[in-house]
ZAMARGU-4260 file (C-alpha; in steps of 0.2 Angstrom, whole numbers, plus 5000, padded with zeros to 4 digits):
<rodrens>
0) 5011/4900/5039 | 5020/4914/5030 | 5023/4931/5038 | 5009/4944/5035 | 5012/4962/5032
5) 5001/4975/5041 | 4995/4987/5028 | 4985/5003/5030 | 4978/5014/5016 | 4972/5031/5021
10) 4965/5046/5012 | 4960/5063/5018 | 4942/5057/5019 | 4944/5040/5027 | 4954/5024/5030
15) 4950/5013/5015 | 4960/4998/5021 | 4968/4991/5037 | 4974/4973/5040 | 4986/4959/5037
20) 4990/4955/5019 | 5003/4945/5009 | 5010/4959/4998 | 5006/4976/4992 | 5012/4984/4975
25) 5012/5003/4973 | 5017/5016/4961 | 5032/5025/4968 | 5037/5041/4960 | 5054/5034/4956
30) 5047/5017/4950 | 5034/5004/4956 | 5038/4994/4971 | 5032/4979/4981 | 5032/4976/4999
35) 5031/4959/5009 | 5032/4956/5027 | 5049/4961/5035 | 5054/4973/5021 | 5068/4985/5024
40) 5061/5002/5030 | 5060/5016/5018 | 5049/5031/5013 | 5044/5037/4996 | 5032/5048/4987
45) 5018/5041/4976 | 5013/5045/4958 | 4996/5042/4951 | 4992/5024/4948 | 4986/5008/4957
50) 4989/5000/4973 | 4987/4981/4972 | 4984/4972/4989 | 4987/4953/4988 | 4978/4943/5002
55) 4974/4924/5002 | 4975/4923/4983 | 4964/4938/4979 | 4969/4955/4973 | 4960/4971/4978
60) 4965/4986/4968 | 4964/5005/4973 | 4967/5020/4962 | 4978/5033/4970 | 4984/5050/4966
65) 4999/5057/4975 | 5004/5055/4993 | 5017/5045/5003 | 5022/5027/5007 | 5031/5023/5023
70) 5038/5005/5027 | 5043/5002/5045 | 5046/4987/5055 | 5027/4988/5060 | 5021/4987/5041
75) 5017/4998/5027 | 5006/5014/5028 | 5001/5024/5013 | 4994/5041/5015 | 4986/5046/4999
80) 4981/5063/4993 | 4966/5054/4984 | 4962/5035/4985 | 4947/5025/4980 | 4943/5007/4976
85) 4945/5003/4958 | 4929/4999/4948
</rodrens>
């Protein structure tokens, strides 16, 4: 089994997602990026766009506006100024 990435998506209102996933793609302010398990640590600001969460062949999409993404050895945390599941 391939390594999984622990991912959390949090807005000021609530935690929208927390769990193990295969990959997350996000809209960084300096360009879109993707994160897999064991990614090198970094932190970046986010621009308005979509966060795509890949898990077991399915993709869940969230709309975000602003915030921060923090990749650590423990996983990826996105603290969004606004986030909602895309329609």
